[in-house]
BAFI-3210 file (N, C-alpha, C; in Angstrom, 3 decimals, decimal comma, padded with zeros to 6 digits):
// residues 76
n [1|2|3|4|5|6|7|8|9|10|11|12|13|14|15|16|17|18|19|20|21|22|23|24|25|26|27|28|29|30|31|32|33|34|35|36|37|38|39|40|41|42|43|44|45|46|47|48|49|50|51|52|53|54|55|56|57|58|59|60|61|62|63|64|65|66|67|68|69|70|71|72|73|74|75|76]
n.u [-015,823|-013,948|-011,177|-010,387|-012,992|-012,863|-011,113|-012,215|-014,284|-012,648|-011,657|-013,485|-014,477|-012,193|-011,263|-013,553|-013,191|-010,208|-010,837|-011,981|-010,514|-008,530|-009,096|-009,802|-007,022|-005,957|-007,466|-006,711|-004,101|-004,077|-005,386|-003,474|-000,803|001,547|001,740|004,218|005,827|007,288|006,267|005,513|003,313|002,496|001,566|001,770|002,130|001,042|000,801|001,457|000,696|001,100|002,279|005,485|008,601|009,197|007,896|004,774|001,410|-000,336|-000,028|002,394|005,563|007,284|007,781|007,864|010,157|011,877|011,773|012,389|015,324|016,291|015,628|017,561|019,866|020,290|020,108|021,958]
n.v [020,300|017,648|016,515|014,032|013,096|013,542|011,505|009,360|009,216|009,243|006,913|004,771|004,539|003,913|001,796|-000,297|000,172|-000,553|-003,410|-004,289|-003,841|-005,797|-008,154|-007,625|-008,007|-010,354|-011,829|-011,454|-012,042|-014,847|-015,523|-014,145|-014,770|-017,290|-020,485|-021,388|-018,705|-016,762|-014,763|-011,622|-010,452|-007,544|-005,649|-002,629|-000,124|002,907|005,542|008,473|009,201|011,504|014,847|016,156|017,670|017,881|015,457|015,333|015,027|012,371|010,726|008,025|006,731|005,222|002,573|001,444|002,448|001,237|-001,294|-001,508|-000,768|-002,671|-004,639|-003,570|-003,915|-006,589|-007,901|-006,600]
n.w [009,977|011,509|011,414|012,362|011,754|009,034|008,420|008,903|007,167|004,383|005,330|005,157|002,562|001,238|002,109|001,331|-001,563|-001,750|-000,889|-003,238|-004,962|-004,681|-004,916|-007,412|-008,487|-007,429|-008,952|-011,545|-011,177|-010,838|-013,451|-015,564|-014,601|-015,188|-013,244|-012,702|-012,636|-010,461|-008,065|-005,849|-003,586|-001,816|000,537|001,913|004,694|004,325|004,997|007,305|010,303|011,425|011,617|010,863|010,492|007,090|006,624|006,086|007,512|005,857|002,859|002,573|001,741|002,989|004,010|001,332|000,375|001,996|001,558|-001,220|-000,864|000,876|-001,392|-003,194|-002,115|-001,588|-004,123|-005,557]
ca.u [-015,539|-012,907|-009,676|-010,941|-014,212|-012,446|-010,300|-013,172|-014,999|-011,846|-011,052|-014,430|-014,384|-010,948|-011,702|-014,219|-012,406|-009,108|-011,279|-012,473|-009,009|-007,670|-010,210|-009,292|-005,565|-005,936|-008,126|-005,886|-002,789|-004,678|-005,523|-002,435|000,720|001,546|002,149|005,900|006,251|007,682|006,050|005,297|002,212|003,442|000,812|002,519|001,224|001,554|000,062|001,987|-000,635|001,335|002,990|006,574|009,451|009,676|006,895|003,463|000,323|-000,828|000,425|003,932|006,120|008,613|007,842|008,254|011,771|012,703|011,882|013,189|016,632|016,426|015,684|018,565|021,094|020,252|020,090|023,033]
ca.v [018,918|017,475|015,868|012,419|012,874|013,402|010,507|007,870|008,919|008,559|004,826|004,131|004,403|003,499|000,160|-001,172|000,010|-001,839|-004,890|-004,216|-003,969|-006,590|-009,112|-007,554|-008,195|-011,884|-012,481|-010,755|-013,041|-016,143|-015,605|-014,070|-015,108|-018,765|-020,952|-021,318|-017,770|-016,279|-013,328|-011,443|-009,308|-006,951|-004,873|-001,719|000,898|003,827|006,782|009,091|009,687|012,574|015,973|016,208|018,283|017,282|014,188|015,812|013,924|011,872|009,477|008,130|006,078|004,658|001,288|000,999|002,452|000,337|-002,710|-001,254|-000,787|-003,993|-005,674|-003,231|-004,440|-007,908|-008,374|-005,957]
ca.w [010,167|012,359|011,041|012,809|010,760|007,603|008,177|009,158|005,777|003,866|005,478|004,676|000,965|000,827|002,632|000,407|-002,604|-001,464|-001,031|-004,599|-005,793|-003,926|-005,654|-008,804|-008,459|-007,456|-010,269|-012,376|-010,966|-011,083|-014,929|-016,416|-014,421|-015,018|-011,635|-012,904|-012,354|-008,981|-007,710|-004,461|-003,124|-000,788|001,643|003,403|005,786|003,269|005,746|008,144|010,849|012,523|011,256|011,084|009,505|005,797|006,353|006,728|007,706|004,732|002,215|002,957|000,911|003,903|003,732|000,241|000,282|003,120|000,953|-001,980|-000,529|000,907|-002,526|-004,025|-001,021|-001,470|-005,177|-006,491]
c.u [-014,012|-011,724|-010,263|-011,983|-013,913|-011,849|-011,047|-013,977|-013,951|-011,591|-012,154|-014,569|-013,059|-010,876|-012,463|-013,715|-010,845|-009,580|-011,761|-011,284|-008,245|-008,371|-009,710|-007,692|-005,296|-006,556|-007,033|-004,404|-003,220|-004,659|-004,171|-001,248|000,761|002,554|003,925|006,300|006,524|007,004|005,497|004,081|002,897|002,238|001,908|001,737|001,867|001,017|000,688|000,726|-000,124|002,268|004,465|007,842|009,716|008,714|005,764|002,405|000,021|-000,090|001,789|004,746|007,374|008,629|008,524|009,848|012,356|012,537|012,427|014,704|017,133|016,489|017,389|020,003|021,126|020,544|021,134|024,349]
c.v [018,658|016,563|014,196|012,148|012,440|011,931|009,370|008,144|008,435|007,271|004,075|003,396|003,739|001,976|-000,805|-000,884|-001,053|-002,936|-005,054|-004,655|-005,074|-007,946|-009,210|-008,363|-009,557|-012,454|-012,467|-011,813|-014,339|-016,466|-015,432|-014,607|-016,643|-019,284|-020,744|-020,111|-017,183|-014,866|-012,999|-010,337|-008,829|-005,523|-003,922|-000,590|001,975|005,253|006,950|009,660|011,122|013,445|015,878|016,835|017,139|015,715|014,752|014,878|013,677|010,644|009,173|006,990|005,006|003,341|000,676|001,100|001,707|-000,771|-002,345|-001,355|-002,283|-004,978|-004,954|-003,635|-006,144|-008,636|-007,340|-006,471]
c.w [010,703|011,538|011,130|011,812|009,484|006,996|008,103|007,770|004,362|004,058|004,904|003,141|000,445|001,273|001,908|-001,145|-002,747|-001,464|-002,423|-005,508|-005,429|-004,610|-006,936|-009,208|-008,427|-008,565|-011,738|-012,582|-011,307|-012,677|-015,944|-016,265|-014,584|-013,533|-011,760|-012,561|-010,872|-008,819|-006,310|-004,409|-001,710|-000,429|002,257|003,622|005,126|003,884|006,825|009,092|011,601|011,448|011,482|010,194|008,459|005,768|006,750|006,840|006,214|003,739|002,468|002,240|001,672|003,792|002,442|-000,027|001,082|002,108|-000,541|-001,767|000,075|-000,179|-003,488|-003,601|-001,589|-002,938|-006,216|-006,263]
res [m|s|l|v|l|k|l|l|i|l|w|e|g|f|h|l|d|t|l|r|n|q|s|t|a|a|l|y|l|e|r|f|v|p|e|s|q|n|w|m|h|l|d|t|y|a|w|n|d|g|d|r|p|g|h|p|r|g|g|e|a|q|g|l|r|a|f|f|k|f|l|s|t|r|y|s]
***
């Protein structure tokens, strides 16, 4: 099975699960977070398309690390 086919199969399952999870998260926030509470929803592209030294193909938290650095710098 080719890498592309594997990724397409993973994407199809991930996409459906993601839509379900987003709906669940929205309902949770609506039910349990008061309107006066500040909050943020953050979607990040957390996937590395290619292989590089120290950064293999697959899950990647670069966007999350960058956002954490921004928050750390802004609020420290």
